KOLTOR-197206 format. One line per 5 residues: their letters; for each residue z, x, y of C-alpha. Coordinates in Angstrom, 1 decimal. Layout:
BEGIN
a = Z/X/Y; ...
END
This chain:
BEGIN
maayv = 75.0/91.2/87.5; 77.4/88.7/88.7; 77.1/85.0/88.8; 79.1/83.1/91.3; 81.2/80.1/90.4
atggt = 82.5/77.8/92.9; 86.5/77.1/92.4; 88.3/75.2/95.1; 85.8/75.8/97.8; 85.7/79.6/97.1
cvpkv = 83.1/81.4/95.2; 84.3/83.8/92.5; 82.4/86.3/90.7; 81.8/85.6/86.7; 81.0/88.8/84.9
tlyvk = 79.8/88.9/81.3; 80.8/92.2/79.6; 78.8/93.3/76.3; 81.1/95.0/73.9; 79.8/97.6/71.5
dsdap = 81.0/96.8/67.8; 83.1/100.2/67.6; 85.1/98.9/70.8; 85.9/95.6/69.4; 89.4/96.7/68.1
vweka = 90.5/97.7/71.4; 89.5/94.3/73.0; 91.4/92.8/70.2; 94.5/94.4/70.7; 94.0/94.0/74.5
ralag = 93.5/90.0/74.1; 96.8/90.0/71.9; 98.7/91.9/74.3; 97.6/89.8/77.3; 98.5/86.7/75.6
agdes = 96.4/83.6/75.0; 93.7/82.6/77.2; 90.8/84.3/79.2; 92.7/84.5/82.3; 95.2/87.0/80.7
lsalv = 92.7/89.2/79.4; 90.8/89.0/82.8; 94.0/90.1/84.6; 94.5/92.9/82.1; 91.1/94.4/82.5
tdalr = 91.2/93.8/86.3; 94.4/95.8/86.5; 92.9/98.6/84.3; 89.8/98.6/86.5; 91.9/98.7/89.5
qrver = 94.0/101.5/88.5; 90.8/103.5/87.5; 89.3/102.7/91.0; 92.4/104.1/92.6; 92.6/107.3/90.9
leaqq = 88.7/107.8/91.7; 89.4/107.2/95.2; 92.3/109.5/95.2; 90.2/112.3/93.8; 87.4/111.6/96.4
kievg = 90.2/112.1/99.1; 91.3/115.2/97.3; 87.7/116.6/97.4; 87.6/116.4/101.0; 90.8/118.2/101.5
titai = 91.7/121.8/100.9; 91.7/122.5/97.1; 93.1/125.7/95.5; 94.3/127.0/92.2; 98.3/126.5/92.6
tlavg = 100.5/128.8/90.3; 104.1/127.9/89.8; 106.9/129.8/88.5; 109.3/127.3/86.7; 112.2/127.5/83.8
dpekk = 114.7/130.1/82.8; 113.4/132.3/81.5; 110.6/131.9/84.0; 107.2/130.9/82.8; 104.1/130.2/84.9
vrftg = 102.1/126.7/85.3; 98.6/126.5/86.9; 96.8/123.6/88.2; 93.9/122.8/90.9; 95.3/120.8/93.9
rllvs = 96.7/120.9/97.4; 100.3/121.1/98.9; 101.3/117.6/100.5; 104.6/118.4/101.8; 107.2/120.9/101.6
rrlng = 110.8/121.0/102.8; 114.6/121.7/101.9; 115.8/118.3/100.1; 119.3/117.9/98.6; 119.7/121.6/98.7
aetqi = 116.6/122.7/97.0; 113.4/123.8/98.4; 110.9/121.1/97.2; 107.2/120.5/97.5; 104.9/117.6/96.4
yqmkd = 101.4/118.4/95.4; 98.4/116.5/94.7; 96.3/117.6/91.5; 92.5/117.4/91.8; 92.7/114.3/89.5
grivw = 95.0/112.6/91.7; 98.2/113.1/89.7; 101.3/114.2/91.6; 103.5/117.5/91.1; 107.0/117.1/92.2
feqrr = 108.5/120.9/92.3; 111.9/122.2/93.0; 113.1/125.7/93.5; 116.5/125.8/91.8; 119.0/128.8/91.6
hgnvy = 119.0/128.5/87.7; 115.1/128.0/87.2; 112.6/126.1/89.0; 111.5/122.4/87.6; 108.5/120.4/88.0
eiyes = 107.6/116.9/87.0; 104.0/115.1/86.9; 103.6/111.7/88.0; 100.4/109.3/87.9; 100.6/108.6/91.6
lahla = 102.8/108.8/94.7; 103.7/105.2/94.0; 105.1/106.4/90.5; 106.9/109.0/92.0; 108.6/106.6/94.8
dkvms = 109.5/104.3/91.9; 111.3/107.3/90.2; 113.2/108.4/93.3; 114.0/104.8/94.3; 115.5/104.1/91.0
qgvvt = 118.0/106.9/91.1; 120.2/104.9/93.0; 121.6/106.2/96.6; 118.2/107.1/98.4; 118.6/108.7/101.8
dedta = 116.7/108.7/105.0; 115.6/112.2/104.2; 114.3/111.1/100.6; 112.3/108.3/102.1; 110.9/110.5/105.2
fleea = 109.7/113.0/102.6; 107.9/110.4/100.6; 106.4/109.1/103.8; 105.2/112.3/104.8; 103.4/113.2/101.4
saaag = 101.7/109.6/101.6; 100.5/110.2/104.9; 99.2/113.8/104.0; 97.5/112.2/101.0; 95.9/109.4/103.2
eefli = 97.9/106.6/101.3; 100.2/103.8/102.9; 103.8/104.3/101.9; 105.4/101.2/100.7; 108.8/101.1/98.9
dld = 108.5/98.4/96.0; 111.7/97.0/95.5; 110.8/95.0/92.3
END
C-alpha cells in the first residue's frame, strides 16, 4: 500500500517496508554504503528494484521468443558449455565469427570462433556488453551496428553511454 505525499506540486508515493530481523544486517550495510539520509537509501533500493524489474522484463521477452538449448565448443583443448537461450545476432566481426546470445535469465553471452580456440564471455545485460566494447578504445561503425542489431533482436533500445 502506498500513501502519496505532495512535494512541490507533484504526488510522490511513500512506501513503508517492514524488514525481518534476519535481514537487518543487509539493510544496515546498505544504509552505510548509501551514505547518510533516507534519500540515499531510497535511491539504492530503487536502483536495485529497477535492475530486478529490467531482468524480469528481459526474461519475459525471451519467453516470447524461440528458446533452445545451445551448446558451444570453447577453449584449447576444446570443452563444451551449454545454456538455454536464443541467438540474437551473428556475423564476422574483427576477423572472427561472432555471436551474441541471450540466456533465459536475460544475461548475454558473447561468443567468438577463433583459430586457436573459441572464447565466450557472459554479461549481465546488453548495456554491460556495450560498455565493455565501448571502453576498448577505437570503436568501429561495424561494432556499433552489431550491438544495434543485437539490441533490436532483444527488443531493447540501443544507447551508447559515454559516462
